[in-house]
Structures are given as structure tokens and as C-alpha cells.
GUVEX-184153 format. One record per residue (C-alpha): x, y, z; residue in one letter. Coordinates in steps of 0.02 Angstrom, whole numbers, plus 50000, padded with zeros to 5 digits. Example, Ala and Ser with C-alpha at 12.3 -4.5 7.8 and 13.67 -1.06 7.14 Angstrom:
# residues 2
[rec [50615, 49775, 50390], A]
[rec [50684, 49947, 50357], S]
END
This chain:
# residues 518
[rec [54697, 54784, 57359], M]
[rec [54772, 54610, 57363], K]
[rec [54929, 54674, 57449], Y]
[rec [54824, 54772, 57573], Q]
[rec [54728, 54615, 57621], N]
[rec [54891, 54519, 57642], I]
[rec [54961, 54660, 57749], S]
[rec [54803, 54664, 57855], K]
[rec [54807, 54475, 57879], A]
[rec [54990, 54487, 57928], Y]
[rec [54952, 54621, 58058], R]
[rec [54810, 54516, 58130], L]
[rec [54924, 54364, 58139], T]
[rec [55058, 54468, 58224], Q]
[rec [54930, 54538, 58345], E]
[rec [54864, 54364, 58389], N]
[rec [55042, 54303, 58416], F]
[rec [55072, 54447, 58538], R]
[rec [54915, 54400, 58635], R]
[rec [54970, 54218, 58636], F]
[rec [55145, 54265, 58696], A]
[rec [55070, 54366, 58839], V]
[rec [54929, 54256, 58902], T]
[rec [55003, 54081, 58885], V]
[rec [55154, 54107, 59001], P]
[rec [55043, 54189, 59131], L]
[rec [54913, 54050, 59118], A]
[rec [55046, 53913, 59133], L]
[rec [55124, 54002, 59282], G]
[rec [54955, 54009, 59370], L]
[rec [54917, 53827, 59329], L]
[rec [55082, 53765, 59403], I]
[rec [55070, 53879, 59555], L]
[rec [54888, 53842, 59599], Y]
[rec [54873, 53661, 59540], Y]
[rec [54851, 53592, 59719], P]
[rec [54720, 53727, 59748], T]
[rec [54623, 53673, 59594], F]
[rec [54629, 53492, 59652], V]
[rec [54557, 53545, 59821], W]
[rec [54419, 53645, 59736], L]
[rec [54368, 53497, 59629], V]
[rec [54355, 53390, 59786], K]
[rec [54243, 53524, 59863], I]
[rec [54131, 53527, 59710], W]
[rec [54116, 53338, 59711], V]
[rec [54092, 53314, 59898], G]
[rec [53992, 53468, 59951], D]
[rec [53818, 53486, 59876], K]
[rec [53818, 53672, 59916], E]
[rec [53958, 53697, 59789], Y]
[rec [53915, 53571, 59655], S]
[rec [53888, 53719, 59537], H]
[rec [54075, 53755, 59550], G]
[rec [54111, 53651, 59394], F]
[rec [54014, 53776, 59287], L]
[rec [54085, 53936, 59362], V]
[rec [54255, 53941, 59270], P]
[rec [54173, 53907, 59102], F]
[rec [54040, 54041, 59130], V]
[rec [54174, 54165, 59183], S]
[rec [54279, 54127, 59028], I]
[rec [54125, 54149, 58918], Y]
[rec [54084, 54318, 58997], L]
[rec [54264, 54374, 58972], A]
[rec [54261, 54314, 58791], W]
[rec [54107, 54420, 58758], R]
[rec [54211, 54573, 58805], K]
[rec [54369, 54528, 58709], R]
[rec [54355, 54669, 58582], S]
[rec [54321, 54802, 58711], Y]
[rec [54465, 54734, 58817], F]
[rec [54586, 54750, 58670], S]
[rec [54522, 54924, 58630], A]
[rec [54579, 54991, 58797], K]
[rec [54759, 55052, 58795], I]
[rec [54867, 54956, 58918], A]
[rec [54927, 55069, 59060], K]
[rec [55008, 54954, 59189], P]
[rec [54978, 55000, 59370], C]
[rec [55140, 54935, 59444], R]
[rec [55122, 54994, 59623], V]
[rec [54944, 54938, 59660], T]
[rec [54958, 54782, 59552], G]
[rec [55125, 54735, 59629], G]
[rec [55058, 54762, 59804], G]
[rec [54910, 54648, 59771], L]
[rec [55027, 54518, 59697], L]
[rec [55126, 54519, 59859], L]
[rec [54967, 54501, 59963], V]
[rec [54908, 54355, 59856], S]
[rec [55080, 54275, 59873], A]
[rec [55074, 54292, 60063], F]
[rec [54901, 54213, 60069], L]
[rec [54958, 54070, 59958], L]
[rec [55116, 54037, 60059], I]
[rec [55019, 54048, 60223], A]
[rec [54883, 53932, 60159], G]
[rec [55000, 53804, 60080], R]
[rec [55119, 53794, 60228], S]
[rec [54983, 53802, 60362], G]
[rec [54865, 53679, 60278], G]
[rec [54730, 53815, 60262], I]
[rec [54660, 53778, 60090], A]
[rec [54535, 53920, 60097], L]
[rec [54677, 54047, 60106], A]
[rec [54742, 53974, 59942], E]
[rec [54571, 53993, 59862], G]
[rec [54559, 54175, 59915], V]
[rec [54737, 54201, 59850], S]
[rec [54682, 54138, 59679], F]
[rec [54534, 54258, 59676], L]
[rec [54654, 54400, 59715], L]
[rec [54799, 54356, 59600], V]
[rec [54696, 54372, 59440], L]
[rec [54646, 54555, 59462], P]
[rec [54822, 54588, 59530], A]
[rec [54901, 54522, 59369], L]
[rec [54781, 54620, 59259], I]
[rec [54822, 54779, 59356], L]
[rec [55008, 54748, 59349], F]
[rec [55014, 54705, 59163], V]
[rec [54868, 54802, 59087], W]
[rec [54801, 54929, 59212], G]
[rec [54636, 54992, 59284], W]
[rec [54541, 55016, 59120], E]
[rec [54557, 54836, 59068], R]
[rec [54521, 54775, 59245], L]
[rec [54355, 54869, 59240], K]
[rec [54309, 54776, 59080], V]
[rec [54335, 54607, 59164], L]
[rec [54267, 54655, 59334], A]
[rec [54111, 54547, 59324], L]
[rec [54193, 54389, 59252], P]
[rec [54325, 54400, 59390], L]
[rec [54195, 54432, 59525], F]
[rec [54094, 54282, 59464], Y]
[rec [54240, 54166, 59501], L]
[rec [54210, 54189, 59688], Q]
[rec [54060, 54071, 59673], F]
[rec [54180, 53925, 59651], M]
[rec [54274, 53955, 59816], V]
[rec [54187, 53920, 59983], P]
[rec [54252, 54080, 60064], W]
[rec [54081, 54136, 60132], V]
[rec [54059, 53983, 60245], E]
[rec [54065, 54088, 60403], E]
[rec [53923, 54200, 60342], F]
[rec [53820, 54053, 60279], I]
[rec [53839, 53963, 60447], D]
[rec [53764, 54114, 60535], R]
[rec [53607, 54123, 60427], I]
[rec [53557, 53939, 60434], H]
[rec [53454, 53960, 60593], M]
[rec [53340, 54102, 60530], P]
[rec [53304, 54002, 60372], F]
[rec [53271, 53845, 60474], Q]
[rec [53145, 53941, 60580], Q]
[rec [53060, 54019, 60429], F]
[rec [53045, 53850, 60340], S]
[rec [52971, 53772, 60498], A]
[rec [52848, 53917, 60518], L]
[rec [52791, 53906, 60338], M]
[rec [52772, 53717, 60346], A]
[rec [52665, 53731, 60503], V]
[rec [52557, 53863, 60420], W]
[rec [52527, 53747, 60269], I]
[rec [52491, 53597, 60380], L]
[rec [52364, 53695, 60482], K]
[rec [52275, 53748, 60323], I]
[rec [52250, 53567, 60272], I]
[rec [52182, 53527, 60445], G]
[rec [52324, 53438, 60536], L]
[rec [52344, 53457, 60724], S]
[rec [52518, 53527, 60743], I]
[rec [52627, 53625, 60864], F]
[rec [52788, 53722, 60830], L]
[rec [52928, 53751, 60955], D]
[rec [53075, 53840, 60874], G]
[rec [53131, 53721, 60737], T]
[rec [53038, 53570, 60809], Y]
[rec [52873, 53520, 60729], I]
[rec [52759, 53414, 60840], Y]
[rec [52639, 53307, 60737], L]
[rec [52511, 53182, 60804], P]
[rec [52625, 53031, 60772], N]
[rec [52800, 53102, 60764], I]
[rec [52912, 53250, 60809], T]
[rec [53025, 53321, 60674], L]
[rec [53166, 53447, 60679], E]
[rec [53203, 53564, 60534], V]
[rec [53390, 53532, 60542], A]
[rec [53532, 53637, 60472], R]
[rec [53537, 53537, 60310], D]
[rec [53352, 53573, 60285], C]
[rec [53367, 53762, 60297], S]
[rec [53373, 53783, 60108], G]
[rec [53524, 53899, 60116], V]
[rec [53633, 53781, 60015], R]
[rec [53514, 53794, 59867], F]
[rec [53517, 53985, 59868], L]
[rec [53702, 53993, 59825], T]
[rec [53675, 53885, 59671], S]
[rec [53522, 53984, 59616], V]
[rec [53615, 54149, 59629], I]
[rec [53772, 54078, 59545], A]
[rec [53672, 54017, 59395], L]
[rec [53554, 54166, 59393], G]
[rec [53688, 54301, 59381], L]
[rec [53753, 54253, 59207], P]
[rec [53574, 54223, 59149], L]
[rec [53519, 54401, 59186], V]
[rec [53685, 54473, 59128], Y]
[rec [53662, 54406, 58951], V]
[rec [53474, 54439, 58938], T]
[rec [53423, 54591, 59042], Q]
[rec [53447, 54774, 58993], K]
[rec [53467, 54855, 59164], S]
[rec [53536, 54808, 59332], W]
[rec [53368, 54848, 59413], L]
[rec [53282, 54715, 59308], R]
[rec [53423, 54594, 59340], A]
[rec [53410, 54620, 59528], A]
[rec [53222, 54591, 59521], F]
[rec [53245, 54423, 59432], V]
[rec [53379, 54364, 59555], I]
[rec [53273, 54418, 59705], A]
[rec [53122, 54327, 59633], S]
[rec [53220, 54165, 59614], G]
[rec [53288, 54188, 59791], F]
[rec [53114, 54210, 59867], I]
[rec [53033, 54069, 59768], I]
[rec [53172, 53949, 59821], T]
[rec [53142, 53991, 60005], I]
[rec [52955, 53964, 59985], L]
[rec [52985, 53800, 59893], A]
[rec [53092, 53740, 60038], N]
[rec [52950, 53778, 60160], G]
[rec [52833, 53677, 60049], L]
[rec [52960, 53537, 60048], R]
[rec [52967, 53534, 60240], V]
[rec [52776, 53525, 60246], A]
[rec [52776, 53380, 60123], F]
[rec [52909, 53287, 60224], V]
[rec [52807, 53313, 60382], S]
[rec [52652, 53235, 60304], I]
[rec [52751, 53085, 60239], I]
[rec [52840, 53059, 60406], A]
[rec [52679, 53073, 60506], D]
[rec [52589, 52944, 60399], K]
[rec [52728, 52823, 60352], Y]
[rec [52866, 52850, 60481], G]
[rec [53029, 52944, 60478], S]
[rec [53119, 52812, 60374], G]
[rec [53036, 52864, 60212], L]
[rec [53079, 53047, 60242], A]
[rec [53267, 53012, 60239], H]
[rec [53390, 52928, 60123], G]
[rec [53370, 52939, 59933], P]
[rec [53195, 53011, 59953], F]
[rec [53265, 53155, 60053], H]
[rec [53397, 53188, 59918], V]
[rec [53257, 53193, 59789], F]
[rec [53167, 53325, 59891], Q]
[rec [53322, 53434, 59893], G]
[rec [53340, 53414, 59706], W]
[rec [53158, 53467, 59690], F]
[rec [53190, 53630, 59784], V]
[rec [53342, 53672, 59677], A]
[rec [53246, 53638, 59516], Q]
[rec [53101, 53748, 59573], I]
[rec [53224, 53890, 59601], G]
[rec [53304, 53868, 59429], F]
[rec [53137, 53856, 59340], I]
[rec [53075, 54011, 59432], A]
[rec [53229, 54106, 59376], L]
[rec [53201, 54061, 59194], V]
[rec [53015, 54101, 59196], L]
[rec [53031, 54267, 59287], V]
[rec [53177, 54315, 59177], N]
[rec [53075, 54275, 59020], W]
[rec [52928, 54380, 59080], M]
[rec [53039, 54528, 59124], V]
[rec [53122, 54518, 58952], C]
[rec [52949, 54537, 58872], K]
[rec [52927, 54707, 58955], I]
[rec [52978, 54841, 58831], S]
[rec [53125, 54956, 58867], T]
[rec [53210, 55099, 58779], S]
[rec [53384, 55029, 58803], R]
[rec [53467, 54953, 58650], S]
[rec [53592, 54835, 58729], F]
[rec [53583, 54697, 58859], V]
[rec [53706, 54711, 59003], L]
[rec [53844, 54602, 58932], C]
[rec [53841, 54695, 58765], D]
[rec [53829, 54872, 58832], A]
[rec [54013, 54896, 58787], W]
[rec [53965, 54890, 58602], K]
[rec [53900, 55066, 58621], G]
[rec [54081, 55125, 58629], Y]
[rec [54198, 55143, 58483], S]
[rec [54322, 55002, 58466], V]
[rec [54492, 55035, 58390], D]
[rec [54554, 54869, 58325], S]
[rec [54728, 54940, 58291], T]
[rec [54772, 54954, 58476], V]
[rec [54900, 54824, 58522], R]
[rec [54875, 54701, 58662], C]
[rec [55035, 54762, 58747], I]
[rec [55100, 54930, 58686], P]
[rec [55288, 54936, 58644], P]
[rec [55400, 54951, 58796], G]
[rec [55273, 54870, 58917], K]
[rec [55320, 54688, 58896], R]
[rec [55436, 54695, 59046], K]
[rec [55283, 54685, 59160], E]
[rec [55239, 54516, 59084], V]
[rec [55416, 54452, 59110], I]
[rec [55418, 54514, 59290], I]
[rec [55248, 54433, 59326], A]
[rec [55301, 54265, 59251], V]
[rec [55465, 54266, 59348], V]
[rec [55370, 54311, 59507], F]
[rec [55249, 54164, 59483], L]
[rec [55394, 54048, 59445], G]
[rec [55490, 54096, 59603], L]
[rec [55335, 54067, 59707], Q]
[rec [55315, 53894, 59632], S]
[rec [55495, 53848, 59671], V]
[rec [55479, 53908, 59851], Y]
[rec [55310, 53824, 59882], L]
[rec [55354, 53655, 59807], Y]
[rec [55531, 53646, 59878], E]
[rec [55532, 53737, 60045], F]
[rec [55358, 53780, 60110], A]
[rec [55287, 53607, 60144], I]
[rec [55300, 53567, 60331], P]
[rec [55377, 53405, 60392], K]
[rec [55270, 53270, 60477], P]
[rec [55293, 53256, 60666], V]
[rec [55243, 53091, 60750], P]
[rec [55136, 53100, 60909], P]
[rec [55219, 53097, 61079], G]
[rec [55116, 52943, 61123], I]
[rec [55022, 52825, 61009], V]
[rec [54837, 52858, 61037], L]
[rec [54797, 52673, 61046], S]
[rec [54892, 52682, 61212], L]
[rec [54783, 52823, 61276], F]
[rec [54757, 52795, 61465], P]
[rec [54607, 52690, 61514], H]
[rec [54616, 52760, 61690], T]
[rec [54620, 52948, 61722], I]
[rec [54605, 52991, 61906], G]
[rec [54446, 52907, 61969], D]
[rec [54377, 52885, 61794], W]
[rec [54380, 52713, 61712], R]
[rec [54365, 52696, 61524], G]
[rec [54373, 52586, 61371], S]
[rec [54375, 52615, 61184], E]
[rec [54202, 52656, 61113], D]
[rec [54173, 52707, 60932], R]
[rec [54038, 52832, 60979], W]
[rec [54098, 52950, 60842], I]
[rec [54172, 52922, 60669], N]
[rec [54316, 53044, 60682], G]
[rec [54373, 53018, 60502], A]
[rec [54203, 53083, 60443], E]
[rec [54236, 53252, 60524], Y]
[rec [54425, 53254, 60507], F]
[rec [54473, 53168, 60343], P]
[rec [54654, 53112, 60335], G]
[rec [54678, 53109, 60524], V]
[rec [54841, 53017, 60559], D]
[rec [54797, 52943, 60728], D]
[rec [54637, 52944, 60831], Q]
[rec [54551, 52864, 60980], V]
[rec [54371, 52867, 61045], A]
[rec [54342, 52824, 61228], M]
[rec [54198, 52805, 61351], H]
[rec [54239, 52846, 61533], Y]
[rec [54131, 52815, 61686], S]
[rec [54143, 52880, 61864], L]
[rec [54070, 52767, 62000], R]
[rec [53940, 52703, 61877], G]
[rec [53833, 52861, 61879], N]
[rec [53937, 52982, 61777], R]
[rec [53981, 52959, 61593], D]
[rec [54086, 53055, 61470], I]
[rec [54139, 53017, 61292], Y]
[rec [54309, 53072, 61229], V]
[rec [54381, 53089, 61055], Y]
[rec [54560, 53137, 61012], V]
[rec [54619, 53157, 60833], G]
[rec [54801, 53192, 60788], Y]
[rec [54876, 53264, 60628], F]
[rec [55063, 53240, 60603], S]
[rec [55053, 53369, 60464], V]
[rec [54911, 53475, 60397], Q]
[rec [54884, 53509, 60213], R]
[rec [54743, 53532, 60089], Q]
[rec [54597, 53419, 60131], G]
[rec [54683, 53362, 60290], K]
[rec [54671, 53489, 60430], S]
[rec [54597, 53526, 60601], L]
[rec [54486, 53663, 60529], I]
[rec [54388, 53601, 60379], N]
[rec [54211, 53610, 60313], Y]
[rec [54177, 53426, 60359], H]
[rec [54188, 53474, 60543], A]
[rec [54064, 53619, 60530], N]
[rec [53924, 53517, 60615], P]
[rec [54037, 53503, 60768], L]
[rec [54051, 53692, 60781], R]
[rec [53869, 53744, 60768], N]
[rec [53830, 53886, 60888], E]
[rec [53990, 53866, 60990], V]
[rec [54009, 53965, 61151], T]
[rec [54180, 53995, 61231], P]
[rec [54183, 53941, 61415], V]
[rec [54327, 53962, 61537], S]
[rec [54382, 53806, 61631], I]
[rec [54465, 53825, 61800], F]
[rec [54638, 53748, 61802], S]
[rec [54783, 53755, 61923], S]
[rec [54887, 53663, 61791], D]
[rec [54959, 53770, 61650], P]
[rec [54943, 53620, 61534], L]
[rec [54753, 53621, 61549], G]
[rec [54651, 53698, 61408], P]
[rec [54594, 53848, 61512], G]
[rec [54454, 53883, 61389], K]
[rec [54344, 53766, 61285], V]
[rec [54207, 53788, 61156], E]
[rec [54037, 53723, 61211], M]
[rec [53923, 53654, 61076], T]
[rec [53790, 53523, 61045], T]
[rec [53816, 53366, 60942], L]
[rec [53692, 53249, 60859], N]
[rec [53782, 53087, 60817], I]
[rec [53683, 52936, 60757], D]
[rec [53525, 53008, 60835], G]
[rec [53606, 53034, 61007], V]
[rec [53621, 53213, 61068], K]
[rec [53767, 53273, 61173], Y]
[rec [53829, 53430, 61257], N]
[rec [54010, 53441, 61207], A]
[rec [54170, 53537, 61244], A]
[rec [54308, 53547, 61114], L]
[rec [54477, 53629, 61094], W]
[rec [54633, 53613, 60988], Y]
[rec [54817, 53597, 61026], R]
[rec [54945, 53661, 60902], V]
[rec [55128, 53630, 60952], V]
[rec [55136, 53703, 61128], S]
[rec [54969, 53795, 61142], S]
[rec [54791, 53747, 61186], N]
[rec [54675, 53849, 61075], I]
[rec [54490, 53880, 61050], T]
[rec [54414, 53963, 60897], G]
[rec [54440, 53918, 60715], R]
[rec [54527, 54081, 60669], Y]
[rec [54649, 54077, 60813], E]
[rec [54688, 53895, 60770], T]
[rec [54718, 53938, 60587], K]
[rec [54829, 54086, 60631], L]
[rec [54933, 53986, 60756], T]
[rec [54952, 53845, 60630], T]
[rec [55014, 53965, 60496], I]
[rec [55139, 54051, 60613], I]
[rec [55210, 53885, 60672], E]
[rec [55223, 53820, 60494], A]
[rec [55316, 53973, 60431], I]
[rec [55431, 53995, 60582], L]
[rec [55462, 53814, 60633], H]
[rec [55419, 53717, 60475], H]
[rec [55291, 53609, 60566], R]
[rec [55102, 53618, 60587], N]
[rec [55056, 53460, 60683], N]
[rec [54906, 53472, 60799], G]
[rec [54763, 53382, 60883], A]
[rec [54578, 53406, 60917], V]
[rec [54498, 53356, 61083], F]
[rec [54310, 53327, 61101], I]
[rec [54227, 53283, 61267], L]
[rec [54040, 53246, 61261], A]
[rec [53907, 53203, 61389], V]
[rec [53725, 53153, 61357], P]
[rec [53618, 53308, 61338], M]
[rec [53514, 53266, 61492], K]
[rec [53664, 53312, 61600], E]
[rec [53655, 53496, 61549], G]
[rec [53786, 53615, 61478], K]
[rec [53855, 53667, 61648], D]
[rec [53910, 53490, 61688], I]
[rec [54088, 53528, 61630], F]
[rec [54103, 53659, 61768], L]
[rec [54071, 53530, 61903], S]
[rec [54223, 53470, 61999], A]
[rec [54232, 53292, 61929], E]
[rec [54216, 53342, 61746], Y]
[rec [54324, 53497, 61765], N]
[rec [54464, 53391, 61836], R]
[rec [54449, 53265, 61694], L]
[rec [54456, 53403, 61563], V]
[rec [54617, 53469, 61636], N]
[rec [54695, 53297, 61652], E]
[rec [54656, 53259, 61469], I]
[rec [54732, 53428, 61426], G]
[rec [54890, 53375, 61516], E]
[rec [54894, 53212, 61419], I]
[rec [54867, 53314, 61260], G]
[rec [55028, 53409, 61294], S]
[rec [55118, 53242, 61278], T]
[rec [55026, 53193, 61119], V]
[rec [55071, 53358, 61033], V]
[rec [55247, 53406, 61082], N]
END
């Protein structure tokens, strides 16, 4: 018996060593390859309240995977070389494109894809199925759904405003609602994008999913708990808007902003979390015939502890994967980073006279707030015969990289509800098309036109700009570019840029832009 115990302990030690020999090289390869991506993600979690839960996501995912460790080892490794290798190539392309083009989001999506790709390539479909949920949960730490979230802000703004007005009418206030504007006796308030409540929903769902996974016994019950937390959070945000309206009407708008406003947002998030816990507890009290909660359902299967982590003859997949990650690291760190390109003209020398327009520098916008890391910038105010005004901003990037790019989440407020508009131009250097939007800067509202210039092209649209940047970075080893914003006071109307004077100025600035980015 003594020798049997020693033999068993030896086999366990040998088995643990095999696991260590497999996972550690892969983990180190991923850490080296995606280290800049991880740094970018941490900055997102620190700077963007919508993703502050990102710090918890990796630890929750690791815990969920650890809960399935025995079932994972029980599945015989059957590497899927073709599908796994194909996904590895796709993840590599996304990483190279993102790193060279300064598109950090592409790197984040690459990381979400490379993990299941490695599991497929080394272990196969059966083991990937075991870790499907922990891998899926990691997507909560990457802001890849920004485009979808941007589209749903307005419906939630309108619902929160409608609910707030309903509450205020119940308590007897005289109030009128126009879209997202709430007209009170002493003040008019707008339920802005940041007050839609959407940013709290992502956190509630991200924290609610592991909660129901480790406590509920069916997906139907789990979905009910998540939906309840979702709905209660939305209702709490409507209550918050009503409360803010009362405070602003009685004490002025100053008290409704600043630290007090942050506290209100914290209140909504906490209501959502508390609702999740309470509803989850009540649902758990309802009897069910199932024996296992969701995360432990695998215990109903037989587990053969004698199955090796990597069956004999399959270790070559691990070696191939590690070499593949290493070659990517060498290429990315040594060859893929574009070179900085100085501007054709220093923006401090931007013309003060353009045609009949006369201008001077005017810090009407803090460009670094929307475009962190911008290498050169200028903000101007031009007038035409004293009765026409236009504000201009030009920001130039000599090189784009993570956290320093034309398209980034800081600039999202500049792209709310953009509409492409064609601009007549007899000059091929003019933008041809611009994106019309509305800006609210320091309480002043503008109708604005914006476009980008990457190397030799004027571009509108975030996706076209990203794609052009990536192509130029890969083919020509450069990704310099500039953003152009022209704004007029909102009273002038959106069609003002189609008038002759403004149209001519847009095209002349586009011509100057071809000199800035050459």
C-alpha cells in the first residue's frame, strides 16, 4: 500500500508537471505578445466609468475556469489543427493590423479570439466547450460593443426623461417634456447622453452573469434574474433624473452637477447590484428538481483522472503555438511600428487669412481632451465681414498608436448622430464629403462638420478612417493623419455649410490640410 501511494503521488506530480510545461510557455507567449494591449485595457478601465468593472473580469473568468478544471482534464485532447490554426492566423492579422495602424480595439478583439484559437489548436473542440463561458465572459473587459452602445443611448435618454416627467407630475410639479428636454418652472434640463443609464447596464450584466452562474440551477432562472436587474437599473435611472430635476429646479443647476452628479450615478449602479442580489436570492429559494447549479453541472459526468493533459504524440501543437506567438512578438516589436512623420507645416503657422475670412487663435475647444496624445494642434476663430463666424480645429498625429489615434473613445461625443453630407468642390484637394454633427462645448452648442485626412486621402467615417490607416501602415510603414472640425453657432442652422461662403472656406481648409498631411 505504501508503494502504491508513492506511485500515485509520483503520477500526480508528473501530471502536474506536464500541465505546467504546457500552460506556462503559452501564458508567457501571450503576455509578451499582448502586453501593450493589456496596458491599453487598464487605461480604459481607469478612465472610462462604463468599463470600471474590467478589473474584475479576468479574475472572475479564471475562477470560472478553475471550477471546471477536473472536467477539462477528463476530456481527451483531440487537437483541431485546421480550424484552430485558421483562427490563430485571423487573430494574428487583427493584432498586426491594430498594432501597426494604432487601432487598439482590433488588438483587444484579437486577444478575445486567440484564446479559443489556442485551445482548439492544442486541445480541440471538447475542451473548448468546457471553457466556453469563461472565455465568453472575457469580452466584458474589452470595449468592442461601443458602436452598438452609441446607438441605444437615445432611446434610453428618452425613456428616462419620460419616466422622470411622469414622477414629477404625480408629485404635482408643472412640467413639460420635449424629446429629451424637461421644462420646469425655473429651469430647463436635458437628459444628456451620459444620463441615459446605459453605462450602468454593462456593469450590472457583467457582475450578474457570474452570480447567476454559480447560484442558479437553470438558464431560464438565470435569464430572469439578469433581466430583473436590467429593468430595475433602468427604472432607478428614471428616478435619478426626477430627483435631479427637483434639486435643479429648487437650488439651481450647479448642485445637480459635479461630485453630487457622480454620487447619483453611483446610486443607480448600486441599486442595480442590490436588485440583482435580492432577486437572485428569492429565485434560489424556489424549489427545483435539479441537483446541480449551472457551474457544477459538469459533476454529473464521470471524470477519469487518469487522462493526461496532453496525450503522447500531441506536444508538437504546443511547440508550434509557442513558436508562432514568439515570431509574432518579434515582428510586432521590431518591424510593425510605423515611423513618425512631421507635419508639412507647423500648425502654429496656420493661416490667419483664408480668402475673405480673417481669423485669430481661439481656444474654443480643448482638442487634447478629445484626441489625447495629439502631436500638434490649432484652434481658430474666423469672421467674414463681421456678420459670419466659424470656429476651426485641426489636430495632427505624426504617428498613431494605442491611446493616441484619430478614432478613439474620447472623441465619441464629437460623433454623436453624424450625417454624411457632400460638399461641392472644384478642387480635388477639398474634402468632398464631411460628417455633420452637433457639439456642446462648455455650454455652447454648435453645428459642426468634420473629416479626417490620412496620408493623401480626405475621409469621413470612423471605419473607413481605420481601414485606410491600417492599409497605409502595413504598406508604407506610416499612419500619420489629421482631424478637421469646423463649427458654427447652432442658430445658423445645419445647412450653413452648403452656402457659398462656408463651402468655399471648407474647401480651402481642405487644400491647406493636404499640405499639413503629406
